[in-house]
C-alpha positions as a LaTeX table, in Angstrom:
\begin{tabular}{lrrr}
\hline
Residue & $x$ (\AA) & $y$ (\AA) & $z$ (\AA) \\
\hline
Met1 & 102.76 & 134.12 & $-190.31$ \\
Val2 & 104.73 & 135.27 & $-186.87$ \\
Asp3 & 105.64 & 133.59 & $-183.78$ \\
Arg4 & 102.97 & 133.97 & $-181.34$ \\
Arg5 & 105.61 & 135.56 & $-178.85$ \\
Thr6 & 106.16 & 138.46 & $-181.27$ \\
Phe7 & 102.53 & 138.76 & $-182.41$ \\
Val8 & 100.90 & 139.09 & $-179.39$ \\
Lys9 & 103.40 & 142.18 & $-178.13$ \\
Ala10 & 102.05 & 143.93 & $-181.10$ \\
Ala11 & 98.38 & 142.80 & $-181.70$ \\
Ala12 & 97.89 & 143.99 & $-177.92$ \\
Ala13 & 97.91 & 147.61 & $-178.77$ \\
Ala14 & 96.45 & 147.24 & $-182.35$ \\
Ser15 & 93.24 & 145.34 & $-180.84$ \\
Leu16 & 92.88 & 148.09 & $-178.19$ \\
Ala17 & 93.18 & 151.26 & $-180.47$ \\
Pro18 & 90.80 & 154.17 & $-180.37$ \\
Gly19 & 88.56 & 152.95 & $-183.13$ \\
Leu20 & 88.04 & 149.80 & $-181.00$ \\
Ala21 & 86.88 & 151.84 & $-178.29$ \\
Arg22 & 84.25 & 154.07 & $-180.39$ \\
Cys23 & 82.82 & 151.01 & $-181.65$ \\
Ala24 & 82.16 & 149.03 & $-178.76$ \\
Arg25 & 78.36 & 148.30 & $-178.41$ \\
Thr26 & 77.42 & 150.77 & $-181.13$ \\
Gln27 & 75.30 & 150.31 & $-184.48$ \\
Pro28 & 77.49 & 149.24 & $-187.49$ \\
Glu29 & 77.63 & 151.91 & $-190.67$ \\
Pro30 & 74.71 & 151.62 & $-193.54$ \\
Asp31 & 76.98 & 149.46 & $-195.49$ \\
Pro32 & 79.36 & 147.70 & $-193.25$ \\
Trp33 & 81.17 & 145.22 & $-196.14$ \\
Ser34 & 83.03 & 145.39 & $-199.10$ \\
Pro35 & 82.22 & 143.63 & $-202.30$ \\
Asp36 & 84.99 & 141.16 & $-201.43$ \\
Ala37 & 83.07 & 139.73 & $-198.77$ \\
Val38 & 80.33 & 138.93 & $-200.70$ \\
Arg39 & 79.80 & 134.73 & $-201.07$ \\
Lys40 & 76.02 & 134.45 & $-201.41$ \\
Thr41 & 74.76 & 132.11 & $-203.74$ \\
Pro42 & 71.35 & 132.09 & $-205.55$ \\
Arg43 & 70.19 & 128.66 & $-203.38$ \\
Ser44 & 71.47 & 126.89 & $-200.48$ \\
Glu45 & 70.91 & 123.04 & $-199.52$ \\
Val46 & 70.50 & 121.74 & $-195.83$ \\
Ala47 & 70.25 & 118.75 & $-194.51$ \\
Ile48 & 68.32 & 117.37 & $-191.65$ \\
Leu49 & 69.15 & 114.20 & $-190.22$ \\
Ala50 & 67.16 & 112.05 & $-187.65$ \\
Ala51 & 70.14 & 110.74 & $-184.97$ \\
Asp52 & 68.06 & 109.83 & $-181.73$ \\
Ser53 & 71.35 & 108.91 & $-179.49$ \\
Tyr54 & 75.03 & 109.39 & $-179.07$ \\
Asp55 & 76.39 & 105.54 & $-180.66$ \\
Asp56 & 78.47 & 104.37 & $-183.19$ \\
Arg57 & 75.55 & 104.72 & $-185.61$ \\
Leu58 & 76.26 & 108.48 & $-186.22$ \\
Val59 & 79.47 & 107.54 & $-188.37$ \\
Asp60 & 77.03 & 106.45 & $-191.23$ \\
Val61 & 74.45 & 109.45 & $-190.45$ \\
Ile62 & 77.92 & 111.93 & $-191.13$ \\
Arg63 & 78.53 & 110.13 & $-194.44$ \\
Arg64 & 75.12 & 110.27 & $-195.52$ \\
Gly65 & 74.57 & 114.07 & $-194.42$ \\
Ala66 & 77.81 & 114.64 & $-196.38$ \\
Gly67 & 76.87 & 112.80 & $-199.14$ \\
Leu68 & 73.84 & 114.38 & $-199.89$ \\
Leu69 & 75.34 & 117.74 & $-199.88$ \\
Gly70 & 78.07 & 116.41 & $-202.34$ \\
Leu71 & 80.71 & 117.35 & $-200.14$ \\
Ala72 & 84.48 & 116.94 & $-201.33$ \\
Val73 & 86.98 & 115.40 & $-198.95$ \\
Ala74 & 89.64 & 112.97 & $-200.49$ \\
Gly75 & 92.64 & 114.17 & $-200.39$ \\
Arg76 & 91.77 & 117.09 & $-198.09$ \\
Arg77 & 92.87 & 118.32 & $-194.69$ \\
Val78 & 90.10 & 118.68 & $-192.32$ \\
Val79 & 89.76 & 120.37 & $-189.04$ \\
Leu80 & 86.88 & 119.52 & $-186.88$ \\
Lys81 & 85.75 & 122.58 & $-184.60$ \\
Pro82 & 83.61 & 121.68 & $-181.55$ \\
Asn83 & 82.14 & 123.57 & $-179.16$ \\
Phe84 & 83.83 & 123.22 & $-175.78$ \\
Val85 & 83.16 & 126.31 & $-173.44$ \\
Glu86 & 83.25 & 124.85 & $-170.07$ \\
Phe87 & 82.54 & 121.24 & $-168.34$ \\
Asp88 & 79.27 & 120.51 & $-165.93$ \\
Pro89 & 78.42 & 116.46 & $-166.07$ \\
Gln90 & 74.86 & 117.63 & $-165.07$ \\
Ser91 & 74.81 & 119.63 & $-168.29$ \\
Val92 & 74.96 & 119.79 & $-172.02$ \\
Ile93 & 76.84 & 122.56 & $-172.51$ \\
Asn94 & 79.57 & 121.10 & $-175.14$ \\
Thr95 & 79.50 & 119.10 & $-178.63$ \\
Asn96 & 79.18 & 115.45 & $-177.50$ \\
Pro97 & 82.51 & 113.44 & $-177.79$ \\
Ile98 & 80.84 & 110.54 & $-179.57$ \\
Leu99 & 79.63 & 112.73 & $-182.18$ \\
Ile100 & 83.43 & 114.19 & $-182.96$ \\
Ala101 & 84.61 & 110.56 & $-182.76$ \\
Ala102 & 82.08 & 109.92 & $-185.53$ \\
Ala103 & 83.33 & 112.68 & $-187.47$ \\
Leu104 & 86.93 & 111.67 & $-187.13$ \\
Glu105 & 86.10 & 108.00 & $-188.53$ \\
Ala106 & 83.64 & 109.37 & $-191.49$ \\
Phe107 & 85.98 & 111.87 & $-192.94$ \\
Arg108 & 88.60 & 109.67 & $-192.59$ \\
Ser109 & 86.73 & 106.72 & $-194.49$ \\
Met110 & 86.08 & 109.41 & $-196.92$ \\
Gly111 & 89.55 & 109.88 & $-197.87$ \\
Ala112 & 90.82 & 112.74 & $-196.35$ \\
Ser113 & 94.57 & 113.10 & $-196.13$ \\
Asp114 & 94.31 & 114.77 & $-192.39$ \\
Val115 & 91.57 & 114.98 & $-189.59$ \\
Val116 & 92.23 & 116.97 & $-186.71$ \\
Val117 & 90.28 & 118.36 & $-184.00$ \\
Gly118 & 91.05 & 122.06 & $-182.85$ \\
Glu119 & 89.11 & 124.15 & $-180.23$ \\
Gly120 & 89.97 & 127.27 & $-178.53$ \\
Pro121 & 87.54 & 127.15 & $-175.61$ \\
Gly122 & 86.20 & 130.67 & $-174.51$ \\
His123 & 86.45 & 129.76 & $-170.52$ \\
Arg124 & 88.95 & 127.21 & $-169.48$ \\
Arg125 & 92.60 & 128.07 & $-170.25$ \\
Asp126 & 93.34 & 124.90 & $-169.24$ \\
Asn127 & 92.57 & 122.43 & $-172.22$ \\
Glu128 & 93.63 & 119.56 & $-170.47$ \\
Tyr129 & 91.13 & 119.78 & $-167.96$ \\
Ile130 & 87.89 & 120.09 & $-169.88$ \\
Leu131 & 89.28 & 117.16 & $-172.30$ \\
Thr132 & 89.60 & 114.78 & $-169.80$ \\
Ala133 & 86.56 & 115.90 & $-167.78$ \\
Ser134 & 84.09 & 115.78 & $-170.89$ \\
Gly135 & 85.64 & 112.22 & $-171.97$ \\
Leu136 & 87.27 & 114.04 & $-175.75$ \\
Ser137 & 90.61 & 113.14 & $-174.29$ \\
Asp138 & 89.96 & 109.25 & $-173.94$ \\
Ile139 & 87.89 & 109.67 & $-177.17$ \\
Leu140 & 91.30 & 110.93 & $-179.00$ \\
Lys141 & 93.29 & 108.13 & $-177.33$ \\
Asp142 & 90.70 & 105.50 & $-178.77$ \\
Thr143 & 90.57 & 106.91 & $-182.26$ \\
Gly144 & 94.40 & 108.10 & $-182.54$ \\
Gly145 & 92.91 & 111.57 & $-183.11$ \\
Arg146 & 94.92 & 114.73 & $-182.69$ \\
Tyr147 & 93.76 & 117.59 & $-180.79$ \\
Ile148 & 94.89 & 121.43 & $-181.17$ \\
Asp149 & 94.80 & 124.03 & $-178.72$ \\
Leu150 & 93.64 & 126.82 & $-180.66$ \\
Asn151 & 94.29 & 129.50 & $-177.78$ \\
Ala152 & 97.80 & 129.00 & $-178.20$ \\
Asp153 & 98.18 & 128.09 & $-181.84$ \\
Ala154 & 100.41 & 130.36 & $-184.24$ \\
Val155 & 98.51 & 133.39 & $-185.49$ \\
Arg156 & 97.41 & 134.60 & $-189.23$ \\
Ser157 & 96.23 & 137.94 & $-189.68$ \\
Ile158 & 94.05 & 138.97 & $-192.16$ \\
Pro159 & 92.62 & 142.17 & $-193.08$ \\
Ala160 & 88.67 & 142.42 & $-192.43$ \\
Ala161 & 86.16 & 141.59 & $-195.21$ \\
Ser162 & 83.36 & 143.42 & $-193.58$ \\
Arg163 & 83.23 & 146.37 & $-191.33$ \\
Phe164 & 80.52 & 145.34 & $-188.45$ \\
Ser165 & 82.85 & 145.44 & $-185.58$ \\
Gln166 & 85.49 & 148.09 & $-186.96$ \\
Leu167 & 88.35 & 145.45 & $-185.52$ \\
Gly168 & 90.03 & 146.37 & $-188.78$ \\
Ala169 & 91.96 & 143.20 & $-189.34$ \\
Leu170 & 91.55 & 139.58 & $-187.44$ \\
His171 & 93.72 & 136.99 & $-186.10$ \\
Tyr172 & 92.96 & 133.41 & $-186.61$ \\
Ala173 & 94.58 & 130.34 & $-185.46$ \\
Ala174 & 96.81 & 129.27 & $-188.48$ \\
Thr175 & 95.95 & 125.54 & $-187.88$ \\
Val176 & 92.50 & 126.93 & $-189.52$ \\
Thr177 & 93.51 & 129.35 & $-192.10$ \\
Asp178 & 95.96 & 126.71 & $-193.09$ \\
Ala179 & 93.37 & 124.03 & $-193.63$ \\
Asp180 & 91.61 & 122.97 & $-196.63$ \\
Leu181 & 88.16 & 122.46 & $-195.04$ \\
Leu182 & 86.91 & 123.54 & $-191.51$ \\
Val183 & 83.70 & 121.79 & $-190.08$ \\
Ser184 & 82.32 & 123.74 & $-187.70$ \\
Met185 & 80.36 & 121.24 & $-185.04$ \\
Pro186 & 78.39 & 123.31 & $-182.65$ \\
Lys187 & 75.68 & 122.35 & $-179.91$ \\
Met188 & 72.21 & 123.55 & $-181.11$ \\
Lys189 & 71.75 & 125.88 & $-178.25$ \\
Met190 & 69.87 & 129.21 & $-177.06$ \\
His191 & 72.35 & 132.37 & $-176.01$ \\
His192 & 71.24 & 134.69 & $-173.77$ \\
Trp193 & 73.04 & 137.55 & $-175.55$ \\
Ala194 & 73.15 & 136.51 & $-178.93$ \\
Gly195 & 69.82 & 134.71 & $-179.10$ \\
Val196 & 71.02 & 131.11 & $-180.67$ \\
Thr197 & 74.73 & 130.16 & $-180.63$ \\
Leu198 & 74.91 & 127.64 & $-184.07$ \\
Ser199 & 77.65 & 127.30 & $-186.60$ \\
Met200 & 78.53 & 130.97 & $-186.93$ \\
Lys201 & 79.01 & 131.76 & $-182.85$ \\
Asn202 & 80.97 & 128.17 & $-182.75$ \\
Leu203 & 83.97 & 130.28 & $-184.79$ \\
Phe204 & 84.75 & 132.21 & $-181.89$ \\
Gly205 & 86.79 & 129.25 & $-180.82$ \\
Ile206 & 89.16 & 129.73 & $-183.76$ \\
Met207 & 90.07 & 133.22 & $-182.36$ \\
Pro208 & 93.25 & 132.63 & $-180.22$ \\
Gly209 & 92.78 & 133.60 & $-176.71$ \\
Ala210 & 96.26 & 134.68 & $-176.32$ \\
Val211 & 95.05 & 137.50 & $-178.33$ \\
Tyr212 & 91.73 & 137.98 & $-177.65$ \\
Gly213 & 91.36 & 137.15 & $-174.06$ \\
Trp214 & 88.91 & 135.06 & $-171.99$ \\
Pro215 & 86.08 & 134.76 & $-172.58$ \\
Lys216 & 87.20 & 136.17 & $-175.88$ \\
Asn217 & 86.69 & 139.53 & $-173.80$ \\
Leu218 & 87.97 & 141.70 & $-177.06$ \\
Leu219 & 85.48 & 140.15 & $-179.36$ \\
His220 & 82.52 & 141.07 & $-176.86$ \\
Tyr221 & 83.84 & 144.52 & $-176.49$ \\
Ala222 & 83.89 & 144.84 & $-180.09$ \\
Gly223 & 80.21 & 144.04 & $-180.17$ \\
Leu224 & 79.36 & 140.18 & $-180.16$ \\
Gln225 & 77.06 & 139.89 & $-182.81$ \\
Gln226 & 78.91 & 142.32 & $-184.82$ \\
Ser227 & 82.30 & 140.33 & $-184.17$ \\
Ile228 & 80.32 & 137.11 & $-185.38$ \\
Ile229 & 79.49 & 138.58 & $-188.97$ \\
Asp230 & 83.39 & 139.77 & $-189.36$ \\
Ile231 & 85.02 & 136.80 & $-188.22$ \\
Asn232 & 82.78 & 134.45 & $-190.62$ \\
Ala233 & 82.93 & 137.33 & $-193.33$ \\
Thr234 & 86.74 & 137.25 & $-193.52$ \\
Leu235 & 87.59 & 133.69 & $-193.27$ \\
Pro236 & 89.02 & 132.35 & $-196.25$ \\
Val237 & 88.60 & 128.56 & $-195.73$ \\
Glu238 & 85.86 & 126.67 & $-196.98$ \\
Arg239 & 83.50 & 125.36 & $-194.57$ \\
Phe240 & 81.07 & 122.60 & $-193.61$ \\
Asn241 & 78.82 & 122.26 & $-190.60$ \\
Ile242 & 77.47 & 119.60 & $-188.64$ \\
Val243 & 75.22 & 121.01 & $-185.55$ \\
Asp244 & 74.61 & 118.59 & $-182.79$ \\
Gly245 & 70.74 & 118.91 & $-182.01$ \\
Ile246 & 70.68 & 115.43 & $-180.87$ \\
Ile247 & 70.37 & 117.25 & $-177.15$ \\
Gly248 & 70.15 & 120.72 & $-177.38$ \\
Met249 & 69.97 & 123.46 & $-174.83$ \\
Glu250 & 66.84 & 125.60 & $-173.90$ \\
Gly251 & 66.77 & 128.46 & $-171.69$ \\
Asn252 & 69.54 & 130.31 & $-169.99$ \\
Gly253 & 72.23 & 129.11 & $-172.84$ \\
Pro254 & 74.96 & 128.84 & $-173.43$ \\
Ile255 & 76.02 & 127.26 & $-170.25$ \\
Gln256 & 73.22 & 127.47 & $-167.65$ \\
Gly257 & 70.47 & 126.37 & $-170.13$ \\
Thr258 & 68.58 & 122.96 & $-169.86$ \\
Ala259 & 68.75 & 119.79 & $-172.14$ \\
Lys260 & 66.33 & 119.62 & $-174.86$ \\
Lys261 & 66.09 & 116.25 & $-176.86$ \\
Ser262 & 65.71 & 117.18 & $-180.82$ \\
Gly263 & 66.96 & 114.22 & $-182.28$ \\
Val264 & 68.57 & 115.82 & $-185.28$ \\
Leu265 & 72.31 & 116.51 & $-186.72$ \\
Val266 & 71.96 & 119.61 & $-189.18$ \\
Phe267 & 74.18 & 119.97 & $-192.60$ \\
Gly268 & 75.15 & 122.49 & $-194.45$ \\
Ser269 & 78.16 & 124.18 & $-196.41$ \\
Asp270 & 76.29 & 127.74 & $-196.01$ \\
Ser271 & 76.55 & 128.53 & $-192.43$ \\
Val272 & 73.40 & 130.99 & $-192.64$ \\
Ala273 & 71.01 & 128.64 & $-194.20$ \\
Val274 & 72.11 & 126.00 & $-191.33$ \\
Asp275 & 71.86 & 128.60 & $-188.41$ \\
Ala276 & 68.65 & 129.60 & $-189.86$ \\
Thr277 & 67.44 & 126.11 & $-190.39$ \\
Ala278 & 68.79 & 125.22 & $-186.90$ \\
Ser279 & 66.83 & 128.01 & $-185.51$ \\
Arg280 & 63.40 & 127.03 & $-187.07$ \\
Leu281 & 63.82 & 123.72 & $-185.50$ \\
Met282 & 64.06 & 125.74 & $-182.40$ \\
Gly283 & 60.91 & 127.13 & $-182.62$ \\
Ile284 & 62.85 & 130.91 & $-182.99$ \\
Glu285 & 62.23 & 133.10 & $-185.90$ \\
Pro286 & 65.71 & 133.09 & $-187.76$ \\
Ala287 & 65.05 & 136.81 & $-189.00$ \\
Arg288 & 64.78 & 138.30 & $-185.67$ \\
Ile289 & 68.37 & 136.90 & $-184.58$ \\
Trp290 & 70.40 & 140.19 & $-185.56$ \\
Tyr291 & 73.23 & 138.96 & $-186.62$ \\
Ile292 & 71.58 & 135.84 & $-188.70$ \\
Ala293 & 69.47 & 138.79 & $-190.71$ \\
Gln294 & 72.58 & 140.48 & $-191.17$ \\
Ala295 & 74.62 & 138.03 & $-192.54$ \\
Ala296 & 71.90 & 136.81 & $-194.74$ \\
Arg297 & 72.09 & 140.27 & $-196.83$ \\
Phe298 & 75.61 & 139.23 & $-198.24$ \\
Leu299 & 77.08 & 135.79 & $-196.93$ \\
Gly300 & 74.02 & 133.21 & $-197.29$ \\
Asn301 & 70.51 & 132.23 & $-197.39$ \\
Met302 & 68.04 & 132.73 & $-194.86$ \\
Gly303 & 64.64 & 132.37 & $-196.18$ \\
Asp304 & 63.02 & 128.97 & $-196.37$ \\
Asp305 & 61.93 & 129.49 & $-199.88$ \\
Gln306 & 65.71 & 130.18 & $-200.41$ \\
Ile307 & 66.91 & 126.75 & $-198.94$ \\
Asp308 & 66.49 & 123.01 & $-200.21$ \\
Gln309 & 65.94 & 121.11 & $-197.86$ \\
Arg310 & 67.42 & 117.18 & $-197.82$ \\
Gly311 & 66.69 & 114.34 & $-195.38$ \\
Glu312 & 64.05 & 115.33 & $-193.04$ \\
Glu313 & 61.24 & 118.00 & $-192.61$ \\
Ile314 & 61.73 & 120.31 & $-190.36$ \\
Thr315 & 57.78 & 119.97 & $-189.31$ \\
Arg316 & 58.75 & 116.50 & $-188.39$ \\
Phe317 & 61.65 & 117.50 & $-185.69$ \\
Ala318 & 60.58 & 121.40 & $-184.99$ \\
Gln319 & 60.12 & 121.98 & $-181.14$ \\
Glu320 & 59.64 & 125.03 & $-178.81$ \\
Tyr321 & 62.43 & 126.03 & $-176.97$ \\
Glu322 & 62.29 & 128.02 & $-174.01$ \\
Val323 & 63.87 & 131.25 & $-174.17$ \\
Ile324 & 64.46 & 133.56 & $-171.29$ \\
Glu325 & 62.09 & 136.68 & $-171.06$ \\
Ala326 & 64.65 & 138.82 & $-172.46$ \\
Met327 & 64.66 & 136.45 & $-175.61$ \\
Arg328 & 60.66 & 136.43 & $-175.80$ \\
Asn329 & 60.38 & 138.40 & $-178.93$ \\
Leu330 & 62.38 & 135.74 & $-181.18$ \\
Lys331 & 59.59 & 133.34 & $-181.28$ \\
Pro332 & 57.65 & 133.85 & $-184.23$ \\
Gly333 & 54.05 & 135.99 & $-183.35$ \\
Ile334 & 55.64 & 137.76 & $-180.42$ \\
Thr335 & 56.15 & 141.27 & $-180.33$ \\
Ala336 & 59.03 & 142.95 & $-178.88$ \\
Ser337 & 56.44 & 144.18 & $-176.16$ \\
Gly338 & 54.90 & 140.90 & $-175.30$ \\
\hline
\end{tabular}
């Protein structure tokens, strides 16, 4: 652990090393991971639970989802990591604050020793603005919850466990690396570059803006999808995921898309399996999302025959999310040529 000021001086030079310039927008080498990165299990469990609105019933839905998957919470330090990017009162960009409040109450009631909310927004440096405008500030006051700005947090540096981006080392917010459990709580959205943005992409927000810039420019320069994989492969913290699909975003996500009601929450510890399941709920073939397909080789399970479904069936809630023209080939049955 080092203090942020000392670290930033050293990290600036390291992050802009010649190796980074060479890896920008390039394909990864044939075997870009090490055995240490392998966490894959033979099968994974994912739960889909109905949730038709943002209200206090969500506390029970979250408790049920955690229970179905046998999540151990008692006595543990939990960090809730929502997706807060930008605020637009006419849009559904962010994880709904009512869902965050429900998660706070649910994990406390399950015996967590501490539950905090942490986020490092990629666009807004002014956390106070986005907290106040979104209503999360009021939620935290009402629930007695604590918020930590991960963009300005102390930094923990960890050698990369995989080499897709060739960043060499990854620099995480210490609040996250010191937790017992990280709960990724993304909004279910399309993404105009990555295809979809779900639990794995949501971890960009645990990478401090004080190191990586806004909107996490160094990670984008190293390769957006490559960085997603390395961040997830390297983080040595147990994870659980709750995807906010009550109202998702179709079209030109992650900011300029339109609202799409799906009426579900998606739960699971295997981020690859969760993102593959959420993709199917959006009418997207997960094998066509490059970073999901690559991560499925060594981090988790993607195939529907490898995932034990709990709760509701995908077929009950699956919908066709609209996509921008450049992403049409993500739909099953559509070729790259259209």
